[in-house]
N, C-alpha and C positions, 0 to 999 in steps of 0.2 A: 503495500497499500504507499504509495507517494504522499508525502508530508506535505500540505501544503501551509503558507504563511499562516502563524497562528500565534495567538497572546503567549505570553509567558505562562509559567505553573501556578497555579491558584489555589484555594481551598474550596471545594465547594460540596454543596448535599449530594446524594447521587442522585435524588430529581432532578437537580439541576445539571446535575451532569448527563444525565440523557438529554435532558430539552438541550443543553450546548451541541452534546452529538446529534442529534436530528437536526439541530441548524444547519452544523459544519456537512452534513449529509447533504442536505437538500443545499447548500447552497452549491458544493462542489457537482451534483449532477441532478438535472431538471428530469430525470425520471424519477427519482425521488419523489415518492409524496405519503402524506401520513393523512389515515381515514378511521373511524372510529365511533363512539360514541359522547357526544360533550366535547368532545379533542381541540373544536373550533373555538368559536367566540367564550366560551368557559376554561377555555385551556386544559380540559381532563378533571374527573375529581379531587387527584389530588395535585393537579397544578402544573404536571411535568410538560404539559405541549402549552405553557403558557406563551402567549406573545407570536407562535407560530405561525398563525392563520393572519395575524395583522400584517404580517412581515411578507409573507408566502402567499395569501390570497386563497379563497374559498375554494379556487380548482386544484389544489396544492394539498394543503388540510381541510380534509372533508367532515363534514358534521354529517351522520349517518344516521339512520331509523332505529328503535331497539331491535333490532333481527342479529344476533350475529351469525346464525347461517348466510345471512344474504351482505353480511360484511365480509365473511370471507369469500364467499363465493366472486363475490365482485374484486377482492383483490386480487384472488386466483385468476379471473378473465384477463385483468389488466397486467400481470405480469406476464400472460400467455401473450400479450400486445406488446410488450417490452419496456412497461413501466417495473420500476422496484418498490411496490406499494409496504408500508410498514404499519398494520393495525391492530389498534390501539384494544384488548380484552379489557371492559373496564373493570370487573374483579374475576379473580378467578372461579367462583363457583358459577358465573356467565358464560363459560366457556363451552359448557356443554350442548346448548344447540347446535354449534357450529363443528361438533368433534365429527358428526358423518363427514362435512366436507372436508376438515382435514385429512382426517383417515383414508376416507376412499376416494377421494380426486387428490386433493395436495400431496401426499405423502409419496402416492403411486404415478405422479403425471410425465414422472423421467424416465423411469422403469419402464411403463405403459409404452413409452413412443422410443423404448430404443435411445434411450442418451439424445433423442434431438430436441427434444420440449426441456426449457429450464425455468421455470417457478421459483423465481427470486423474491419469498415473499418473508417477511418478518412480523413474527405475533405477537404482541408485547402483552405479558399477562403479569399483572400487580396479582403475587402468593402470599399463602401462608399465613399466619396469624400474629398474635402481639397486638391490636389496634381496638381491642376491643369491641368488635363488629356483630353484626346481627347474621343468620344462619343466609349461605350462600357469598358470604362474601370475607370468607378463610381458610381455605382448603389449598393442599399441597399433592396438586396432579400429576405433576413432575413424570413418576414412573408410567403411569397410561400413556403418556405421549414419548417417553424414552423408548418404550417397545415396542413400538411401530416403527419398520424400516421406511427409510426416507426421509425422516424427521433427524432433526438434529436439535437438541436442548442445551441450553446453558444458562447460565444462573449465576451472575455477578453477588460480591461481597462488597466491593468497595466505590469507591466514588469514578478512581481510575480506572479499573477495571469496568465498569457503567460506562462509562466514556467510550471506551477504546473496544471494547467486547460486540458492542450494538454498529460501532462504525463496521466494523469486522462482518459482521451478521448483513447487514445489508449490501456490502459488497460480494456475497455470501451467493452463489448459484443456486443454490439451494433451500428449500425449506427449512427454515429457522424459530423455533420458538424460544422468546425471549423471558425467563423467568425473572421479574421482579420483585426483593423481598421488600413487602411495603413498611415492615414497620423499621425497616432501615433507611428509607426515604429521603430522612432529616440528618443523617448522621454525613458527619463533614470528613473529607479528605482530599488530598491534594492532586490534583489533575494536571498533567503537564502535556497538552494537546500537541506535542512532538514526538513526543516517547513511546511508542507501542509497547506494552509492558509484554507482549510474546502473542506466539500463535491461537488463534479461538478457541481451541480445542485443548489445551495446553494445562495441566496442571502447576501449580506451585509452591513451596514451603513455603508456608505464611510465618511461620516460627520455625527454626532448628531446635533442634533435642537428640537423647540418645536415649532414652528409657521404654516410649512406648510413641505410636503415633496414633494421631486423632486425625480421621479423614472428613472434610464436612464440604458444603458450598454452600451458596447465599446466607440465609438469616445466619445460620447456626454456627458459621465462620467466628463469628463475635464472638458466641462462647466459649468456644473451644479455646480461643485464644484467652479466657477470661481462665478457663479452668487450666490452660495450662502455666500463667500464672501462680493461682492459688497454689498448684503442686509443685511450684516453683521455691515455695516459702515452708514446704515440708521437704525438700530436698528432692524431688522425682522432676527429671528433664525430659519435658512431653515436646514433639514435634508436630504441629499441626500442617496440614497437609489441603491447601484451597482444591478442591477437585476443577471449580470452574464450571466444568464441562461434564453431564450427567449423561450425555450421547451425542459424541460419542466418549467416550472415560480414557482417560491418561492412566492403565495402568502402569505405563515404565514408570512415573515419577511416584507413585506408591508402593511400587516394587522396590526402588532403589531407598524409599524410606524403610520400610521394615525389613529389609535384610540387615539394615543398621541397627534398626528398634527394636526387633525381634517380636514386638508387639500391637497390635492393628485394634482400636475401635471406630467406627462407624457411626456418623452421628446427621442423622437430618429431621426436619421435623414432623412429615410425613409417615405415618404408621408402620413400623417395622416389618408386618408383614409383607411380604413379596414385593419392599423399598428398595430405592437403586444402592443403600447400604448391603443389601443379601449380593448383589451381584459384584458386588466389591468384596465383600467377604469369603464368597465361591472363587472368584478369581484370584484374588491374593491366596485363598490356602491351596489353590493350584499350583500355582508361581511359586510359594516362599514356606511349603510345608516344612521341610528339614533346616527354614529357619527360623520358625516360629515359634516360643515358650510357653504360649497358652493360645485359647481359641482364641478366633477374632470375634469378637462384640460386637454390639449392634445398640444402638440408641436413637430412639425416635418417638413418634406419636403414636399416640393407643391404638387399637383397630375399632373405631366406633366413631360414628359421625362424630364431626366437631362439634365440641358445648355450646350454651351459651357463654357469653363474654364471661360471664363472674367466675366461670370453672374455668378459665382457657391456663390459666398460670399452673391448674392443675395436671391438665391435657400434655400442655407443650413438655418436650425436653427440656431443661434449665440445667445451670451449673452443678447442682446439686447428683442430679441424673446421670451426667456427663464423670463427674467422678466418682460415683459410685461406681460402676463399670470400669473406670482408672483402677479402682483399687481394688477390683476382683481381678482384673488382668495381671494387674504387676502381685498380686497374690499368688497365681502358678509359680 
């Protein structure tokens, strides 16, 4: 990706970093457009697209009807005509009316056309919990999409990744589901618009350690870093790997970490049952069986519908549950 003239590095909330990323992509390519419910005049319910319609006009920042299937179907048609649409699904729980379009059309068109058709659609989904929302507003559906061949799924955990991973997703010729951790929207981090942090699907070590590896993505990376800081006070050095990509997964980076630490705990907000952590656990057990000194443990949400807001602190995996798994792994 060729870097254009860009402002100096500065601290931005994740939401603002995404806004700046969309702005930069739209300035660089007139075929990039944004569409979704209330993304224009309102600037989105989280104000992520604030100001874009004013600067780029209603033909490139499009307020759509409340019809997710229609939004994604329209985006597919526009992609087939050479555009690069970025679709916003207002909340994670609203994506399911579009699930048919995503799974049976968007994900399959490239293969169905024997590689002759490209569908560069990015679907932005604010996901996971922690904001005290009502039903259908706090879901973690990433494993449902990661299971579908033909889709790429990523989730940034910080502002720099939010900026650059979205730029990379927009430039990708494959459909990308871009999961945005909504409870982290207003946490600030440094963004350098001239420094690409790495390939879109490459994991990175967020903190080095020697005793155990914590592998996470999106909203749980911060919790894992907090767990590593707490463990440090007790003399345990934990390594934190930010997966960044849920499909494909960079198993090589995780493997190098586990071969060093010999223990692994996977962490995500989604239910543990058939979650992304299960795939990481299985693959790393296959790859690192003779290096492991403890079973791979998983931390996640419970296998139950997301509870009312007043109970979400009990449902969401937090510091205590991560540290409990760390203690159990270290006890072997």
